[in-house]
N, CA, C, O and the ligand as a Tripos MOL2 file, in Angstrom:
@<TRIPOS>MOLECULE
protein
  277   275    70     0     0
PROTEIN
NO_CHARGES

@<TRIPOS>ATOM
      1 N           0.8520   -1.2000    0.0000 N.3       1 MET1
      2 CA          0.0000    0.0000    0.0000 C.3       1 MET1
      3 C           0.8800    1.2400    0.0000 C.2       1 MET1
      4 O           1.7670    1.3760    0.8420 O.2       1 MET1
      5 N           0.6380    2.1400   -0.9390 N.am      2 ASP2
      6 CA          1.3760    3.3950   -0.8790 C.3       2 ASP2
      7 C           0.4070    4.5610   -0.7770 C.2       2 ASP2
      8 O           0.6230    5.6180   -1.3700 O.2       2 ASP2
      9 N          -0.6340    4.3620   -0.0370 N.am      3 ALA3
     10 CA         -1.5790    5.4450    0.2040 C.3       3 ALA3
     11 C          -0.8830    6.5610    0.9710 C.2       3 ALA3
     12 O          -0.0530    6.3120    1.8460 O.2       3 ALA3
     13 N          -1.2320    7.7740    0.6320 N.am      4 ARG4
     14 CA         -0.6580    8.9050    1.3530 C.3       4 ARG4
     15 C          -1.7900    9.7570    1.9160 C.2       4 ARG4
     16 O          -2.9330    9.7060    1.4620 O.2       4 ARG4
     17 N          -1.4270   10.5270    2.9090 N.am      5 TYR5
     18 CA         -2.3980   11.4030    3.5440 C.3       5 TYR5
     19 C          -1.8790   12.8240    3.5640 C.2       5 TYR5
     20 O          -0.6800   13.0660    3.7010 O.2       5 TYR5
     21 N          -2.7890   13.7440    3.4270 N.am      6 ASN6
     22 CA         -2.4010   15.1430    3.5150 C.3       6 ASN6
     23 C          -1.9480   15.4370    4.9500 C.2       6 ASN6
     24 O          -2.7060   15.2170    5.8950 O.2       6 ASN6
     25 N          -0.7100   15.9350    5.1170 N.am      7 PRO7
     26 CA         -0.1780   16.1360    6.4640 C.3       7 PRO7
     27 C          -0.8750   17.2530    7.2400 C.2       7 PRO7
     28 O          -0.6840   17.3910    8.4480 O.2       7 PRO7
     29 N          -1.6790   18.0420    6.5420 N.am      8 PHE8
     30 CA         -2.3330   19.1620    7.2280 C.3       8 PHE8
     31 C          -3.8100   18.9290    7.4800 C.2       8 PHE8
     32 O          -4.3880   19.5200    8.3920 O.2       8 PHE8
     33 N          -4.4120   18.0850    6.6890 N.am      9 THR9
     34 CA         -5.8390   17.8360    6.8760 C.3       9 THR9
     35 C          -6.1170   16.4030    7.3210 C.2       9 THR9
     36 O          -7.1790   16.1190    7.8740 O.2       9 THR9
     37 N          -5.1650   15.5000    7.0800 N.am     10 GLY10
     38 CA         -5.3680   14.1060    7.4240 C.3      10 GLY10
     39 C          -6.2400   13.3600    6.4210 C.2      10 GLY10
     40 O          -6.5770   12.1930    6.6180 O.2      10 GLY10
     41 N          -6.6010   14.0600    5.3330 N.am     11 GLU11
     42 CA         -7.4290   13.4280    4.3070 C.3      11 GLU11
     43 C          -6.5660   12.5370    3.4150 C.2      11 GLU11
     44 O          -5.4150   12.8800    3.1430 O.2      11 GLU11
     45 N          -7.0870   11.4180    2.9600 N.am     12 PRO12
     46 CA         -6.3410   10.6090    1.9910 C.3      12 PRO12
     47 C          -6.0740   11.4300    0.7260 C.2      12 PRO12
     48 O          -6.9340   12.1740    0.2540 O.2      12 PRO12
     49 N          -4.8550   11.2740    0.1910 N.am     13 VAL13
     50 CA         -4.4870   12.0090   -1.0140 C.3      13 VAL13
     51 C          -4.9280   11.2160   -2.2320 C.2      13 VAL13
     52 O          -4.5900   10.0410   -2.3810 O.2      13 VAL13
     53 N          -5.6790   11.8640   -3.0930 N.am     14 VAL14
     54 CA         -6.1390   11.2250   -4.3160 C.3      14 VAL14
     55 C          -5.1310   11.5190   -5.4260 C.2      14 VAL14
     56 O          -4.8490   12.6830   -5.7090 O.2      14 VAL14
     57 N          -4.5820   10.4730   -6.0610 N.am     15 PRO15
     58 CA         -3.6060   10.7020   -7.1340 C.3      15 PRO15
     59 C          -4.1970   11.5750   -8.2360 C.2      15 PRO15
     60 O          -5.3420   11.3880   -8.6460 O.2      15 PRO15
     61 N          -3.3980   12.5330   -8.7120 N.am     16 GLY16
     62 CA         -3.8590   13.4180   -9.7710 C.3      16 GLY16
     63 C          -4.7120   14.5660   -9.2830 C.2      16 GLY16
     64 O          -5.1990   15.3820  -10.0660 O.2      16 GLY16
     65 N          -4.8850   14.6130   -7.9750 N.am     17 HIS17
     66 CA         -5.6950   15.6810   -7.3900 C.3      17 HIS17
     67 C          -4.7700   16.5910   -6.5950 C.2      17 HIS17
     68 O          -3.9560   16.1130   -5.8060 O.2      17 HIS17
     69 N          -4.8890   17.8890   -6.7960 N.am     18 ASP18
     70 CA         -4.0040   18.8080   -6.0910 C.3      18 ASP18
     71 C          -4.2580   18.7760   -4.5970 C.2      18 ASP18
     72 O          -5.3990   18.7040   -4.1400 O.2      18 ASP18
     73 N          -3.1660   18.8300   -3.8470 N.am     19 GLU19
     74 CA         -3.2870   18.8720   -2.4060 C.3      19 GLU19
     75 C          -3.4080   20.3170   -1.9450 C.2      19 GLU19
     76 O          -2.7430   21.2100   -2.4700 O.2      19 GLU19
     77 N          -4.2480   20.5250   -0.9760 N.am     20 ALA20
     78 CA         -4.3720   21.8520   -0.3980 C.3      20 ALA20
     79 C          -3.3300   22.0080    0.7000 C.2      20 ALA20
     80 O          -3.4240   21.3820    1.7550 O.2      20 ALA20
     81 N          -2.3430   22.8450    0.4420 N.am     21 ILE21
     82 CA         -1.2940   23.0760    1.4330 C.3      21 ILE21
     83 C          -1.2680   24.5660    1.7750 C.2      21 ILE21
     84 O          -1.1030   25.4130    0.8970 O.2      21 ILE21
     85 N          -1.4330   24.8710    3.0560 N.am     22 PRO22
     86 CA         -1.4120   26.2780    3.4700 C.3      22 PRO22
     87 C          -0.0990   26.9380    3.0770 C.2      22 PRO22
     88 O           0.9390   26.2790    3.0310 O.2      22 PRO22
     89 N          -0.1400   28.2490    2.7930 N.am     23 ALA23
     90 CA          1.0600   28.9570    2.3540 C.3      23 ALA23
     91 C           2.1830   28.8490    3.3730 C.2      23 ALA23
     92 O           3.3380   28.6320    3.0070 O.2      23 ALA23
     93 N           1.8510   29.0000    4.6490 N.am     24 ALA24
     94 CA          2.8740   28.9080    5.6900 C.3      24 ALA24
     95 C           3.4980   27.5220    5.7200 C.2      24 ALA24
     96 O           4.6910   27.3720    5.9830 O.2      24 ALA24
     97 N           2.6850   26.5160    5.4490 N.am     25 ALA25
     98 CA          3.1810   25.1490    5.4410 C.3      25 ALA25
     99 C           4.1320   24.9230    4.2750 C.2      25 ALA25
    100 O           5.1440   24.2350    4.4100 O.2      25 ALA25
    101 N           3.7950   25.5140    3.1210 N.am     26 ALA26
    102 CA          4.6420   25.3620    1.9450 C.3      26 ALA26
    103 C           6.0150   25.9760    2.1850 C.2      26 ALA26
    104 O           7.0030   25.5520    1.5840 O.2      26 ALA26
    105 N           6.0780   26.9610    3.0530 N.am     27 LEU27
    106 CA          7.3450   27.6060    3.3770 C.3      27 LEU27
    107 C           8.0890   26.8620    4.4810 C.2      27 LEU27
    108 O           9.2080   27.2320    4.8360 O.2      27 LEU27
    109 N           7.4790   25.8290    5.0160 N.am     28 GLY28
    110 CA          8.1290   25.0580    6.0680 C.3      28 GLY28
    111 C           7.9530   25.6580    7.4400 C.2      28 GLY28
    112 O           8.6220   25.2510    8.3900 O.2      28 GLY28
    113 N           7.0480   26.6370    7.5560 N.am     29 LEU29
    114 CA          6.8540   27.3020    8.8380 C.3      29 LEU29
    115 C           5.8120   26.5970    9.6910 C.2      29 LEU29
    116 O           5.8210   26.6710   10.9200 O.2      29 LEU29
    117 N           4.9330   25.9260    9.0090 N.am     30 GLU30
    118 CA          3.8190   25.2800    9.7070 C.3      30 GLU30
    119 C           4.1000   23.7860    9.8290 C.2      30 GLU30
    120 O           4.3320   23.1240    8.8180 O.2      30 GLU30
    121 N           4.0830   23.2490   11.0310 N.am     31 PRO31
    122 CA          4.3410   21.8160   11.1530 C.3      31 PRO31
    123 C           3.1790   20.9930   10.6260 C.2      31 PRO31
    124 O           2.0290   21.4240   10.7030 O.2      31 PRO31
    125 N           3.4620   19.8280   10.1000 N.am     32 PRO32
    126 CA          2.3850   18.9300    9.6930 C.3      32 PRO32
    127 C           1.6700   18.4090   10.9340 C.2      32 PRO32
    128 O           2.2790   18.2820   11.9960 O.2      32 PRO32
    129 N           0.4070   18.1130   10.8040 N.am     33 ARG33
    130 CA         -0.3710   17.6450   11.9620 C.3      33 ARG33
    131 C          -0.6960   16.1580   11.8660 C.2      33 ARG33
    132 O          -1.0290   15.5110   12.8590 O.2      33 ARG33
    133 N          -0.5910   15.6400   10.6630 N.am     34 TYR34
    134 CA         -0.9500   14.2330   10.4600 C.3      34 TYR34
    135 C           0.1910   13.5270    9.7520 C.2      34 TYR34
    136 O           0.9210   14.1300    8.9640 O.2      34 TYR34
    137 N           0.3350   12.2390   10.0420 N.am     35 CYS35
    138 CA          1.3710   11.4490    9.3890 C.3      35 CYS35
    139 C           0.9910   11.2350    7.9220 C.2      35 CYS35
    140 O          -0.1320   10.8380    7.6090 O.2      35 CYS35
    141 N           1.9530   11.5080    7.0270 N.am     36 GLU36
    142 CA          1.6930   11.3280    5.6010 C.3      36 GLU36
    143 C           1.4970    9.8610    5.2480 C.2      36 GLU36
    144 O           0.8260    9.5380    4.2680 O.2      36 GLU36
    145 N           2.0760    8.9850    6.0360 N.am     37 GLN37
    146 CA          2.0560    7.5660    5.6990 C.3      37 GLN37
    147 C           0.8390    6.8240    6.2080 C.2      37 GLN37
    148 O           0.4140    5.8350    5.6110 O.2      37 GLN37
    149 N           0.2700    7.3030    7.3240 N.am     38 CYS38
    150 CA         -0.8610    6.5540    7.8830 C.3      38 CYS38
    151 C          -2.0430    7.4360    8.2530 C.2      38 CYS38
    152 O          -3.1130    6.9280    8.5860 O.2      38 CYS38
    153 N          -1.8610    8.7660    8.1980 N.am     39 GLY39
    154 CA         -2.9740    9.6650    8.4780 C.3      39 GLY39
    155 C          -3.2980    9.8110    9.9500 C.2      39 GLY39
    156 O          -4.2860   10.4460   10.3180 O.2      39 GLY39
    157 N          -2.4450    9.2100   10.8060 N.am     40 ARG40
    158 CA         -2.6770    9.3800   12.2390 C.3      40 ARG40
    159 C          -2.3280   10.7990   12.6450 C.2      40 ARG40
    160 O          -1.4550   11.4310   12.0500 O.2      40 ARG40
    161 N          -3.0080   11.2880   13.6500 N.am     41 ARG41
    162 CA         -2.6540   12.5880   14.1960 C.3      41 ARG41
    163 C          -1.3350   12.4510   14.9480 C.2      41 ARG41
    164 O          -1.1570   11.5320   15.7470 O.2      41 ARG41
    165 N          -0.4130   13.3750   14.6850 N.am     42 MET42
    166 CA          0.8990   13.2930   15.3030 C.3      42 MET42
    167 C           0.9950   14.2410   16.4940 C.2      42 MET42
    168 O           0.2460   15.2120   16.6060 O.2      42 MET42
    169 N           1.9400   13.9280   17.3790 N.am     43 VAL43
    170 CA          2.2690   14.8360   18.4710 C.3      43 VAL43
    171 C           3.2190   15.8790   17.8910 C.2      43 VAL43
    172 O           4.2950   15.5410   17.4000 O.2      43 VAL43
    173 N           2.8170   17.1490   17.9500 N.am     44 VAL44
    174 CA          3.6070   18.2100   17.3230 C.3      44 VAL44
    175 C           4.1540   19.1570   18.3860 C.2      44 VAL44
    176 O           3.4380   19.5790   19.2950 O.2      44 VAL44
    177 N           5.4420   19.4820   18.2500 N.am     45 GLN45
    178 CA          6.0710   20.4310   19.1620 C.3      45 GLN45
    179 C           6.7770   21.4890   18.3330 C.2      45 GLN45
    180 O           7.5910   21.1690   17.4660 O.2      45 GLN45
    181 N           6.4640   22.7470   18.6000 N.am     46 VAL46
    182 CA          7.1130   23.8440   17.8790 C.3      46 VAL46
    183 C           8.1600   24.4600   18.7870 C.2      46 VAL46
    184 O           7.8850   24.7460   19.9520 O.2      46 VAL46
    185 N           9.3660   24.6680   18.2570 N.am     47 SER47
    186 CA         10.4430   25.2740   19.0210 C.3      47 SER47
    187 C          10.9770   26.4680   18.2320 C.2      47 SER47
    188 O          10.6220   26.6440   17.0670 O.2      47 SER47
    189 N          11.8310   27.2950   18.8550 N.am     48 PRO48
    190 CA         12.3970   28.4430   18.1290 C.3      48 PRO48
    191 C          13.1680   28.0180   16.8740 C.2      48 PRO48
    192 O          13.2500   28.7790   15.9100 O.2      48 PRO48
    193 N          13.7230   26.8270   16.8840 N.am     49 ASP49
    194 CA         14.5130   26.3490   15.7530 C.3      49 ASP49
    195 C          13.6740   25.7360   14.6530 C.2      49 ASP49
    196 O          14.1640   25.5130   13.5450 O.2      49 ASP49
    197 N          12.4220   25.4630   14.9450 N.am     50 GLY50
    198 CA         11.5960   24.7850   13.9550 C.3      50 GLY50
    199 C          10.5210   23.9760   14.6400 C.2      50 GLY50
    200 O           9.8150   24.4770   15.5150 O.2      50 GLY50
    201 N          10.3970   22.7270   14.2430 N.am     51 TRP51
    202 CA          9.3590   21.9070   14.8620 C.3      51 TRP51
    203 C           9.7290   20.4490   14.7020 C.2      51 TRP51
    204 O          10.5830   20.0930   13.8900 O.2      51 TRP51
    205 N           9.0810   19.6200   15.4770 N.am     52 TRP52
    206 CA          9.1260   18.1860   15.2160 C.3      52 TRP52
    207 C           7.7320   17.6340   15.4050 C.2      52 TRP52
    208 O           6.9060   18.2090   16.1130 O.2      52 TRP52
    209 N           7.4860   16.5220   14.7680 N.am     53 ALA53
    210 CA          6.1920   15.8660   14.8790 C.3      53 ALA53
    211 C           6.4480   14.3740   14.9760 C.2      53 ALA53
    212 O           7.3120   13.8400   14.2800 O.2      53 ALA53
    213 N           5.6980   13.6970   15.8410 N.am     54 ARG54
    214 CA          5.9470   12.2830   16.0390 C.3      54 ARG54
    215 C           4.6870   11.4520   15.8000 C.2      54 ARG54
    216 O           3.6290   11.6860   16.3840 O.2      54 ARG54
    217 N           4.8540   10.4850   14.9260 N.am     55 CYS55
    218 CA          3.7980    9.5110   14.6980 C.3      55 CYS55
    219 C           4.0820    8.3070   15.5720 C.2      55 CYS55
    220 O           5.2270    7.8700   15.6850 O.2      55 CYS55
    221 N           3.0510    7.7740   16.1850 N.am     56 SER56
    222 CA          3.2560    6.6320   17.0860 C.3      56 SER56
    223 C           3.7320    5.4030   16.3350 C.2      56 SER56
    224 O           4.3130    4.4950   16.9290 O.2      56 SER56
    225 N           3.4890    5.3660   15.0280 N.am     57 ARG57
    226 CA          3.9290    4.2110   14.2430 C.3      57 ARG57
    227 C           5.1760    4.4820   13.4360 C.2      57 ARG57
    228 O           6.0010    3.5860   13.2500 O.2      57 ARG57
    229 N           5.3310    5.7090   12.9480 N.am     58 HIS58
    230 CA          6.4070    5.9910   11.9960 C.3      58 HIS58
    231 C           7.5280    6.8560   12.5460 C.2      58 HIS58
    232 O           8.4830    7.1700   11.8360 O.2      58 HIS58
    233 N           7.4140    7.2360   13.7970 N.am     59 GLY59
    234 CA          8.5330    7.9160   14.4160 C.3      59 GLY59
    235 C           8.5480    9.4200   14.2100 C.2      59 GLY59
    236 O           7.5450   10.0400   13.8570 O.2      59 GLY59
    237 N           9.7360    9.9830   14.4480 N.am     60 LEU60
    238 CA          9.8910   11.4220   14.5210 C.3      60 LEU60
    239 C          10.2010   12.0450   13.1640 C.2      60 LEU60
    240 O          10.9820   11.5180   12.3720 O.2      60 LEU60
    241 N           9.5550   13.1920   12.9280 N.am     61 LEU61
    242 CA          9.8120   13.9860   11.7330 C.3      61 LEU61
    243 C          10.2570   15.3540   12.2290 C.2      61 LEU61
    244 O           9.5600   15.9940   13.0170 O.2      61 LEU61
    245 N          11.4310   15.8040   11.7620 N.am     62 GLU62
    246 CA         11.9460   17.0820   12.2490 C.3      62 GLU62
    247 C          12.1310   18.0700   11.1250 C.2      62 GLU62
    248 O          12.6080   17.7130   10.0480 O.2      62 GLU62
    249 N          11.7490   19.3300   11.3730 N.am     63 SER63
    250 CA         11.8820   20.3510   10.3460 C.3      63 SER63
    251 C          13.3460   20.5770    9.9890 C.2      63 SER63
    252 O          13.6710   20.8130    8.8250 O.2      63 SER63
    253 N          14.2350   20.5070   10.9850 N.am     64 ALA64
    254 CA         15.6530   20.7710   10.7460 C.3      64 ALA64
    255 C          16.2140   19.7880    9.7190 C.2      64 ALA64
    256 O          17.0520   20.1500    8.8930 O.2      64 ALA64
    257 N          15.7450   18.5460    9.7800 N.am     65 LYS65
    258 CA         16.2470   17.5320    8.8580 C.3      65 LYS65
    259 C          15.7160   17.7350    7.4530 C.2      65 LYS65
    260 O          16.3410   17.3190    6.4780 O.2      65 LYS65
    261 N          14.5590   18.3770    7.3490 N.am     66 LEU66
    262 CA         13.9910   18.6020    6.0340 C.3      66 LEU66
    263 C          14.6760   19.7660    5.3350 C.2      66 LEU66
    264 O          14.6940   19.8360    4.1060 O.2      66 LEU66
    265 N          15.2340   20.6700    6.1100 N.am     67 GLU67
    266 CA         15.8470   21.8450    5.5110 C.3      67 GLU67
    267 C          17.3380   21.6240    5.3300 C.2      67 GLU67
    268 O          17.7720   21.0760    4.3170 O.2      67 GLU67
    269 N          18.1180   22.0510    6.3090 N.am     68 ARG68
    270 CA         19.5540   21.8850    6.1880 C.3      68 ARG68
    271 C          20.0970   21.2960    7.4670 C.2      68 ARG68
    272 O          19.4220   21.3160    8.4970 O.2      68 ARG68
    273 N          21.3010   20.7740    7.4180 N.am     69 ARG69
    274 CA         21.8800   20.1530    8.5830 C.3      69 ARG69
    275 C          22.6080   21.1660    9.4500 C.2      69 ARG69
    276 O          23.1630   20.8060   10.4880 O.2      69 ARG69
    277 ZN          2.4820    7.2020   10.5910 Zn       70 ZN70
@<TRIPOS>BOND
     1     1     2 1
     2     2     3 1
     3     3     4 2
     4     3     5 am
     5     5     6 1
     6     6     7 1
     7     7     8 2
     8     7     9 am
     9     9    10 1
    10    10    11 1
    11    11    12 2
    12    11    13 am
    13    13    14 1
    14    14    15 1
    15    15    16 2
    16    15    17 am
    17    17    18 1
    18    18    19 1
    19    19    20 2
    20    19    21 am
    21    21    22 1
    22    22    23 1
    23    23    24 2
    24    23    25 am
    25    25    26 1
    26    26    27 1
    27    27    28 2
    28    27    29 am
    29    29    30 1
    30    30    31 1
    31    31    32 2
    32    31    33 am
    33    33    34 1
    34    34    35 1
    35    35    36 2
    36    35    37 am
    37    37    38 1
    38    38    39 1
    39    39    40 2
    40    39    41 am
    41    41    42 1
    42    42    43 1
    43    43    44 2
    44    43    45 am
    45    45    46 1
    46    46    47 1
    47    47    48 2
    48    47    49 am
    49    49    50 1
    50    50    51 1
    51    51    52 2
    52    51    53 am
    53    53    54 1
    54    54    55 1
    55    55    56 2
    56    55    57 am
    57    57    58 1
    58    58    59 1
    59    59    60 2
    60    59    61 am
    61    61    62 1
    62    62    63 1
    63    63    64 2
    64    63    65 am
    65    65    66 1
    66    66    67 1
    67    67    68 2
    68    67    69 am
    69    69    70 1
    70    70    71 1
    71    71    72 2
    72    71    73 am
    73    73    74 1
    74    74    75 1
    75    75    76 2
    76    75    77 am
    77    77    78 1
    78    78    79 1
    79    79    80 2
    80    79    81 am
    81    81    82 1
    82    82    83 1
    83    83    84 2
    84    83    85 am
    85    85    86 1
    86    86    87 1
    87    87    88 2
    88    87    89 am
    89    89    90 1
    90    90    91 1
    91    91    92 2
    92    91    93 am
    93    93    94 1
    94    94    95 1
    95    95    96 2
    96    95    97 am
    97    97    98 1
    98    98    99 1
    99    99   100 2
   100    99   101 am
   101   101   102 1
   102   102   103 1
   103   103   104 2
   104   103   105 am
   105   105   106 1
   106   106   107 1
   107   107   108 2
   108   107   109 am
   109   109   110 1
   110   110   111 1
   111   111   112 2
   112   111   113 am
   113   113   114 1
   114   114   115 1
   115   115   116 2
   116   115   117 am
   117   117   118 1
   118   118   119 1
   119   119   120 2
   120   119   121 am
   121   121   122 1
   122   122   123 1
   123   123   124 2
   124   123   125 am
   125   125   126 1
   126   126   127 1
   127   127   128 2
   128   127   129 am
   129   129   130 1
   130   130   131 1
   131   131   132 2
   132   131   133 am
   133   133   134 1
   134   134   135 1
   135   135   136 2
   136   135   137 am
   137   137   138 1
   138   138   139 1
   139   139   140 2
   140   139   141 am
   141   141   142 1
   142   142   143 1
   143   143   144 2
   144   143   145 am
   145   145   146 1
   146   146   147 1
   147   147   148 2
   148   147   149 am
   149   149   150 1
   150   150   151 1
   151   151   152 2
   152   151   153 am
   153   153   154 1
   154   154   155 1
   155   155   156 2
   156   155   157 am
   157   157   158 1
   158   158   159 1
   159   159   160 2
   160   159   161 am
   161   161   162 1
   162   162   163 1
   163   163   164 2
   164   163   165 am
   165   165   166 1
   166   166   167 1
   167   167   168 2
   168   167   169 am
   169   169   170 1
   170   170   171 1
   171   171   172 2
   172   171   173 am
   173   173   174 1
   174   174   175 1
   175   175   176 2
   176   175   177 am
   177   177   178 1
   178   178   179 1
   179   179   180 2
   180   179   181 am
   181   181   182 1
   182   182   183 1
   183   183   184 2
   184   183   185 am
   185   185   186 1
   186   186   187 1
   187   187   188 2
   188   187   189 am
   189   189   190 1
   190   190   191 1
   191   191   192 2
   192   191   193 am
   193   193   194 1
   194   194   195 1
   195   195   196 2
   196   195   197 am
   197   197   198 1
   198   198   199 1
   199   199   200 2
   200   199   201 am
   201   201   202 1
   202   202   203 1
   203   203   204 2
   204   203   205 am
   205   205   206 1
   206   206   207 1
   207   207   208 2
   208   207   209 am
   209   209   210 1
   210   210   211 1
   211   211   212 2
   212   211   213 am
   213   213   214 1
   214   214   215 1
   215   215   216 2
   216   215   217 am
   217   217   218 1
   218   218   219 1
   219   219   220 2
   220   219   221 am
   221   221   222 1
   222   222   223 1
   223   223   224 2
   224   223   225 am
   225   225   226 1
   226   226   227 1
   227   227   228 2
   228   227   229 am
   229   229   230 1
   230   230   231 1
   231   231   232 2
   232   231   233 am
   233   233   234 1
   234   234   235 1
   235   235   236 2
   236   235   237 am
   237   237   238 1
   238   238   239 1
   239   239   240 2
   240   239   241 am
   241   241   242 1
   242   242   243 1
   243   243   244 2
   244   243   245 am
   245   245   246 1
   246   246   247 1
   247   247   248 2
   248   247   249 am
   249   249   250 1
   250   250   251 1
   251   251   252 2
   252   251   253 am
   253   253   254 1
   254   254   255 1
   255   255   256 2
   256   255   257 am
   257   257   258 1
   258   258   259 1
   259   259   260 2
   260   259   261 am
   261   261   262 1
   262   262   263 1
   263   263   264 2
   264   263   265 am
   265   265   266 1
   266   266   267 1
   267   267   268 2
   268   267   269 am
   269   269   270 1
   270   270   271 1
   271   271   272 2
   272   271   273 am
   273   273   274 1
   274   274   275 1
   275   275   276 2
@<TRIPOS>SUBSTRUCTURE
     1 MET1         2 RESIDUE 1 A MET
     2 ASP2         6 RESIDUE 1 A ASP
     3 ALA3        10 RESIDUE 1 A ALA
     4 ARG4        14 RESIDUE 1 A ARG
     5 TYR5        18 RESIDUE 1 A TYR
     6 ASN6        22 RESIDUE 1 A ASN
     7 PRO7        26 RESIDUE 1 A PRO
     8 PHE8        30 RESIDUE 1 A PHE
     9 THR9        34 RESIDUE 1 A THR
    10 GLY10       38 RESIDUE 1 A GLY
    11 GLU11       42 RESIDUE 1 A GLU
    12 PRO12       46 RESIDUE 1 A PRO
    13 VAL13       50 RESIDUE 1 A VAL
    14 VAL14       54 RESIDUE 1 A VAL
    15 PRO15       58 RESIDUE 1 A PRO
    16 GLY16       62 RESIDUE 1 A GLY
    17 HIS17       66 RESIDUE 1 A HIS
    18 ASP18       70 RESIDUE 1 A ASP
    19 GLU19       74 RESIDUE 1 A GLU
    20 ALA20       78 RESIDUE 1 A ALA
    21 ILE21       82 RESIDUE 1 A ILE
    22 PRO22       86 RESIDUE 1 A PRO
    23 ALA23       90 RESIDUE 1 A ALA
    24 ALA24       94 RESIDUE 1 A ALA
    25 ALA25       98 RESIDUE 1 A ALA
    26 ALA26      102 RESIDUE 1 A ALA
    27 LEU27      106 RESIDUE 1 A LEU
    28 GLY28      110 RESIDUE 1 A GLY
    29 LEU29      114 RESIDUE 1 A LEU
    30 GLU30      118 RESIDUE 1 A GLU
    31 PRO31      122 RESIDUE 1 A PRO
    32 PRO32      126 RESIDUE 1 A PRO
    33 ARG33      130 RESIDUE 1 A ARG
    34 TYR34      134 RESIDUE 1 A TYR
    35 CYS35      138 RESIDUE 1 A CYS
    36 GLU36      142 RESIDUE 1 A GLU
    37 GLN37      146 RESIDUE 1 A GLN
    38 CYS38      150 RESIDUE 1 A CYS
    39 GLY39      154 RESIDUE 1 A GLY
    40 ARG40      158 RESIDUE 1 A ARG
    41 ARG41      162 RESIDUE 1 A ARG
    42 MET42      166 RESIDUE 1 A MET
    43 VAL43      170 RESIDUE 1 A VAL
    44 VAL44      174 RESIDUE 1 A VAL
    45 GLN45      178 RESIDUE 1 A GLN
    46 VAL46      182 RESIDUE 1 A VAL
    47 SER47      186 RESIDUE 1 A SER
    48 PRO48      190 RESIDUE 1 A PRO
    49 ASP49      194 RESIDUE 1 A ASP
    50 GLY50      198 RESIDUE 1 A GLY
    51 TRP51      202 RESIDUE 1 A TRP
    52 TRP52      206 RESIDUE 1 A TRP
    53 ALA53      210 RESIDUE 1 A ALA
    54 ARG54      214 RESIDUE 1 A ARG
    55 CYS55      218 RESIDUE 1 A CYS
    56 SER56      222 RESIDUE 1 A SER
    57 ARG57      226 RESIDUE 1 A ARG
    58 HIS58      230 RESIDUE 1 A HIS
    59 GLY59      234 RESIDUE 1 A GLY
    60 LEU60      238 RESIDUE 1 A LEU
    61 LEU61      242 RESIDUE 1 A LEU
    62 GLU62      246 RESIDUE 1 A GLU
    63 SER63      250 RESIDUE 1 A SER
    64 ALA64      254 RESIDUE 1 A ALA
    65 LYS65      258 RESIDUE 1 A LYS
    66 LEU66      262 RESIDUE 1 A LEU
    67 GLU67      266 RESIDUE 1 A GLU
    68 ARG68      270 RESIDUE 1 A ARG
    69 ARG69      274 RESIDUE 1 A ARG
    70 ZN70       277 GROUP 0 **** ****
């Protein structure tokens, strides 16, 4: 299964259908709220350096790792 979920709405992503991504999110300022892989709501923590979000099944996602090291 390679189903994906919108990280901001938790809705299943339909192939060929545009995803609605908030402008702040597109800039990396807004943390995702849902796991892209399973659609579960994640635990989100925002810090001065960025944010991290944790899915109980898929682990930690960090903004710092998505940008630069
Ligand atoms: Zn997950």
